[in-house]
C-alpha positions as CSV (number, residue, x, y, z in Angstrom):
1,M,0.0,0.0,0.0
2,P,1.4,3.4,-0.9
3,R,2.6,5.6,2.0
4,E,0.0,8.3,1.3
5,Q,-2.8,5.7,1.7
6,V,-1.4,4.4,4.9
7,N,-1.1,7.9,6.4
8,A,-4.6,8.8,5.3
9,R,-6.0,5.6,6.8
10,T,-4.1,6.1,10.1
11,A,-5.2,9.8,10.3
12,N,-8.8,8.7,10.1
13,T,-8.5,6.2,12.9
14,K,-6.9,8.6,15.4
15,T,-9.9,9.8,17.5
16,A,-10.2,10.7,21.1
17,G,-12.3,8.4,23.1
18,E,-14.2,8.9,26.3
19,V,-14.5,6.4,29.1
20,R,-17.4,6.8,31.6
21,I,-17.5,4.8,34.8
22,G,-20.9,4.4,36.3
23,I,-23.2,1.9,38.0
24,S,-25.4,-0.9,36.8
25,G,-28.8,0.2,37.8
26,W,-29.8,2.6,40.6
27,R,-32.4,0.8,42.8
28,Y,-30.6,-1.4,45.3
29,A,-32.0,-1.6,48.8
30,P,-28.6,-2.4,50.5
31,W,-27.3,0.9,49.2
32,R,-29.8,2.9,51.3
33,G,-27.9,4.7,54.0
34,V,-24.5,3.7,52.5
35,F,-24.4,5.2,49.0
36,Y,-27.8,6.9,49.1
37,P,-28.2,9.3,52.0
38,C,-30.5,8.4,54.8
39,G,-34.0,9.9,54.2
40,L,-33.6,10.1,50.4
41,R,-36.9,9.0,48.8
42,Q,-36.5,6.0,46.5
43,R,-38.0,8.0,43.6
44,E,-34.9,10.4,44.0
45,D,-32.4,7.6,43.6
46,L,-31.7,8.2,39.9
47,A,-31.3,11.9,40.3
48,F,-28.9,11.4,43.1
49,A,-26.9,8.7,41.3
50,S,-26.7,10.9,38.2
51,R,-24.9,13.5,40.2
52,M,-22.4,11.0,41.6
53,F,-21.6,9.2,38.3
54,P,-21.6,10.2,34.7
55,T,-23.5,7.1,33.5
56,V,-25.7,4.2,34.5
57,E,-26.6,1.0,32.8
58,I,-30.3,0.3,32.3
59,N,-30.6,-3.5,32.9
60,G,-34.4,-3.6,32.4
61,S,-33.9,-3.2,28.6
62,F,-32.3,-6.6,28.5
63,Y,-35.3,-8.4,30.1
64,S,-38.2,-6.5,28.5
65,L,-39.1,-3.6,26.3
66,Q,-39.3,-0.4,28.3
67,R,-42.1,2.2,27.7
68,P,-41.0,5.4,25.9
69,S,-42.5,7.3,28.8
70,S,-40.0,5.5,31.2
71,Y,-37.1,6.7,29.1
72,R,-38.4,10.2,29.0
73,S,-39.0,10.2,32.8
74,W,-35.5,8.9,33.4
75,R,-34.0,11.5,31.1
76,D,-35.8,14.3,32.9
77,E,-34.7,13.1,36.3
78,A,-31.0,12.8,35.4
79,A,-28.4,15.5,35.6
80,A,-27.5,17.5,32.5
81,G,-24.9,15.6,30.4
82,F,-25.7,12.3,32.0
83,V,-25.5,9.3,29.7
84,F,-27.6,6.1,29.9
85,A,-26.1,2.8,28.7
86,L,-28.8,0.4,27.4
87,K,-28.4,-3.3,27.6
88,G,-29.5,-4.9,24.3
89,S,-32.6,-7.2,24.5
90,R,-32.0,-10.9,24.9
């Protein structure tokens, strides 16, 4: 392969990536009073978690289809810039 083609090909593959570290879900009873503050209402778990981590995996999408209204609600509850990772359906 000519040098020009190799350089063009390599230049196209040099992209900056971003790694986000988060949690797998947000409703875990054992986390109450440990990760989640005492007195935090369960319906506020996602909002709290979205301010502690930049992403969360939605496990429910693996087991069943989620309602569009659920996705909208979760989006509205999460902090700005928060990213959801969806697990593909089995």
